[in-house]
C-alpha positions as CSV (number, residue, x, y, z in Angstrom):
1,X,-15.5,-31.2,-11.8
2,X,-12.9,-33.9,-12.0
3,X,-12.8,-36.3,-9.1
4,X,-9.4,-37.6,-8.0
5,X,-9.0,-40.6,-5.8
6,X,-6.6,-39.9,-2.9
7,X,-3.5,-42.1,-3.0
8,X,-2.8,-44.2,0.2
9,X,-0.6,-42.4,2.7
10,X,0.1,-38.8,3.4
11,X,2.5,-37.0,1.1
12,X,5.7,-35.6,2.6
13,X,5.0,-32.2,4.1
14,X,6.5,-29.0,2.6
15,X,6.3,-25.4,3.6
16,X,5.2,-24.2,0.2
17,X,2.6,-27.0,0.0
18,X,1.2,-25.8,3.4
19,X,1.0,-22.2,2.3
20,X,-0.7,-23.1,-1.0
21,X,-3.3,-25.3,0.7
22,X,-3.9,-22.5,3.2
23,X,-4.6,-20.0,0.4
24,X,-7.1,-22.4,-1.1
25,X,-9.0,-22.5,2.3
26,X,-10.3,-19.0,1.2
27,X,-11.8,-20.5,-2.0
28,X,-11.0,-21.8,-5.5
29,X,-8.1,-20.0,-7.2
30,X,-5.8,-20.3,-10.2
31,X,-2.1,-20.4,-9.8
32,X,-1.5,-16.8,-10.7
33,X,-4.0,-15.7,-8.0
34,X,-2.4,-18.0,-5.4
35,X,1.0,-16.4,-6.1
36,X,-0.4,-12.9,-5.8
37,X,-2.2,-13.7,-2.6
38,X,1.0,-15.1,-1.1
39,X,2.9,-11.9,-2.1
40,X,0.1,-9.7,-0.8
41,X,0.2,-11.4,2.6
42,X,4.0,-11.2,2.8
43,X,4.3,-15.0,2.7
44,X,6.9,-14.6,-0.1
45,X,9.2,-13.8,2.8
46,X,8.4,-17.3,4.2
47,X,8.4,-19.5,1.1
48,X,10.1,-19.0,-2.3
49,X,7.5,-18.2,-4.9
50,X,9.7,-16.2,-7.2
51,X,9.4,-18.9,-9.8
52,X,5.8,-19.7,-10.7
53,X,7.1,-23.0,-12.0
54,X,7.7,-24.1,-8.4
55,X,4.0,-23.3,-7.6
56,X,2.8,-25.3,-10.6
57,X,5.0,-28.3,-9.4
58,X,3.7,-28.0,-5.9
59,X,0.0,-27.8,-7.0
60,X,0.6,-30.8,-9.4
61,X,1.9,-32.8,-6.5
62,X,-1.0,-31.8,-4.2
63,X,-3.3,-32.8,-7.1
64,X,-1.7,-36.2,-7.5
65,X,-2.3,-36.9,-3.8
66,X,-6.0,-35.7,-4.0
67,X,-5.4,-32.7,-1.7
68,X,-6.6,-30.3,-4.4
69,X,-8.8,-30.8,-7.4
70,X,-9.8,-29.0,-10.6
71,X,-12.7,-26.7,-9.9
72,X,-13.1,-25.1,-13.3
73,X,-11.2,-23.7,-16.3
74,X,-11.5,-20.0,-16.8
75,X,-10.4,-17.7,-19.6
76,X,-9.6,-14.0,-19.4
77,X,-9.0,-11.6,-22.2
78,X,-5.5,-12.0,-23.8
79,X,-4.7,-14.8,-21.4
80,X,-4.7,-18.6,-22.0
81,X,-7.1,-20.9,-20.2
82,X,-6.4,-21.1,-16.5
83,X,-7.2,-24.1,-14.3
84,X,-8.9,-23.1,-11.1
85,X,-8.1,-25.4,-8.1
86,X,-10.0,-26.0,-4.9
87,X,-9.0,-27.7,-1.8
88,X,-10.5,-31.1,-0.9
89,X,-11.5,-32.4,2.5
90,X,-8.4,-34.5,2.5
91,X,-6.4,-31.4,1.7
92,X,-7.9,-29.5,4.7
93,X,-7.1,-32.4,7.0
94,X,-3.5,-32.7,5.7
95,X,-2.9,-29.0,5.9
96,X,-3.9,-29.0,9.6
97,X,-1.8,-32.1,10.2
98,X,1.3,-30.5,8.5
99,X,0.7,-27.3,10.6
100,X,0.7,-29.2,13.8
101,X,3.8,-31.2,12.8
102,X,5.7,-28.1,11.7
103,X,4.9,-26.3,14.9
104,X,6.3,-29.0,17.2
105,X,9.0,-30.8,15.1
106,X,12.6,-29.9,15.6
107,X,14.5,-32.8,13.9
108,X,15.2,-33.3,10.3
109,X,16.2,-29.7,9.5
110,X,19.6,-29.4,7.9
111,X,20.5,-25.8,7.1
112,X,23.5,-25.2,4.8
113,X,25.1,-22.8,7.3
114,X,25.3,-25.5,10.0
115,X,26.9,-27.9,7.5
116,X,29.5,-25.2,6.6
117,X,30.3,-24.5,10.3
118,X,31.0,-28.2,10.8
119,X,33.9,-28.0,8.5
120,X,34.9,-24.4,9.1
121,X,38.5,-25.6,9.4
122,X,38.4,-26.3,5.6
123,X,39.5,-22.6,5.2
124,X,42.4,-20.8,6.8
125,X,41.2,-18.9,9.9
126,X,41.5,-15.5,8.3
127,X,39.5,-16.6,5.3
128,X,36.8,-18.2,7.5
129,X,36.6,-14.9,9.5
130,X,36.2,-12.8,6.4
131,X,33.3,-15.0,5.1
132,X,31.6,-14.8,8.5
133,X,32.0,-11.0,8.6
134,X,30.3,-10.9,5.1
135,X,27.5,-13.1,6.5
136,X,27.1,-10.8,9.5
137,X,26.8,-7.7,7.2
138,X,24.1,-9.4,5.1
139,X,22.2,-10.5,8.2
140,X,22.3,-6.9,9.5
141,X,20.7,-5.8,6.3
142,X,18.1,-8.5,6.7
143,X,17.5,-7.4,10.3
144,X,17.0,-3.8,9.2
145,X,14.5,-5.0,6.5
146,X,12.7,-7.1,9.2
147,X,12.5,-4.1,11.6
148,X,11.1,-2.0,8.7
149,X,8.5,-4.6,7.9
150,X,7.3,-4.6,11.5
151,X,7.3,-0.8,11.7
152,X,5.4,-0.4,8.5
153,X,2.6,-2.9,9.3
154,X,-0.8,-1.4,8.8
155,X,-2.1,0.3,12.0
156,X,-4.4,-2.0,14.0
157,X,-3.1,-5.2,12.3
158,X,-3.3,-7.9,15.0
159,X,0.0,-9.4,16.2
160,X,-1.2,-12.8,15.1
161,X,-0.3,-11.8,11.5
162,X,3.1,-10.6,12.4
163,X,4.4,-13.6,14.3
164,X,6.7,-14.9,11.4
165,X,8.3,-11.4,11.2
166,X,8.8,-11.3,15.0
167,X,10.4,-14.7,14.9
168,X,12.7,-13.7,11.9
169,X,13.8,-10.6,13.8
170,X,14.5,-12.6,17.0
171,X,16.5,-15.3,15.1
172,X,18.5,-12.6,13.2
173,X,19.4,-10.8,16.4
174,X,20.5,-14.0,18.1
175,X,22.6,-15.2,15.1
176,X,24.3,-11.8,14.7
177,X,25.2,-11.7,18.4
178,X,26.7,-15.2,18.2
179,X,28.6,-14.5,15.0
180,X,30.1,-11.3,16.4
181,X,31.5,-13.3,19.4
182,X,32.8,-16.0,17.0
183,X,34.4,-13.4,14.7
184,X,36.1,-11.7,17.7
185,X,37.5,-15.1,18.9
186,X,39.0,-15.7,15.4
187,X,40.4,-12.2,15.3
188,X,42.1,-12.5,18.7
189,X,43.4,-16.0,18.0
190,X,41.3,-17.6,20.8
191,X,39.9,-19.9,18.1
192,X,42.4,-21.0,15.4
193,X,43.8,-24.1,13.6
194,X,46.5,-25.2,11.3
195,X,47.1,-28.1,8.9
196,X,49.6,-29.7,11.3
197,X,47.2,-29.4,14.3
198,X,44.3,-30.9,12.2
199,X,46.5,-33.9,11.2
200,X,47.4,-34.5,14.8
201,X,43.7,-34.4,15.8
202,X,42.8,-36.8,13.0
203,X,45.5,-39.2,14.1
204,X,44.2,-39.0,17.7
205,X,40.4,-39.1,17.2
206,X,39.6,-40.7,13.9
207,X,39.7,-44.4,13.2
208,X,42.5,-45.8,11.1
209,X,41.8,-47.7,7.9
210,X,42.6,-51.0,9.6
211,X,40.1,-50.3,12.3
212,X,37.3,-49.8,9.7
213,X,38.2,-53.1,8.0
214,X,38.2,-55.0,11.3
215,X,34.8,-53.5,12.3
216,X,33.3,-54.4,9.0
217,X,34.5,-58.0,9.3
218,X,33.1,-58.3,12.9
219,X,29.7,-57.2,11.6
């Protein structure tokens, strides 16, 4: 067994890192086994494990920080040597710390969609509406998949293990409802813009170049 000194400080938390550590709570595993366990538990709908390279990178990072360590090297027929990892005491503590933080933290999340909404006026209103309609269609497909996932859960499976799917379904329903209202406002012209109108707003609400220079000199 290789002993690894934990580096000072706690590494930055990550969703994939948390899920990997939680798999190792069950016992030592090699990367392929971790991936298969994540998929078997439906956690591949929570974190992206399509590329095993991302798993290797995550485990290497956890290893550098002393959260996991090498347990053994195993060999199977027709396969190269596989490093088996186990979680350390530090890893168990950090996993629970990350879990607590992720449950209560609301800041620091910057989804792409919110960034795009903030400059929706970068497209003509009809183009923006068409893209939002396409998003709504895709979200409806995702909602149908989520409903199917819940409906096909094994009989007797406790709700505790379906909470992420319940949350996904609720968020999808809420976003689809909001998008439909926004799309209707765009269609009916209750929400619209033009280049001229945007220039007038910029002149009214945004600082002029001279204001920026004066502010910099004052600082």
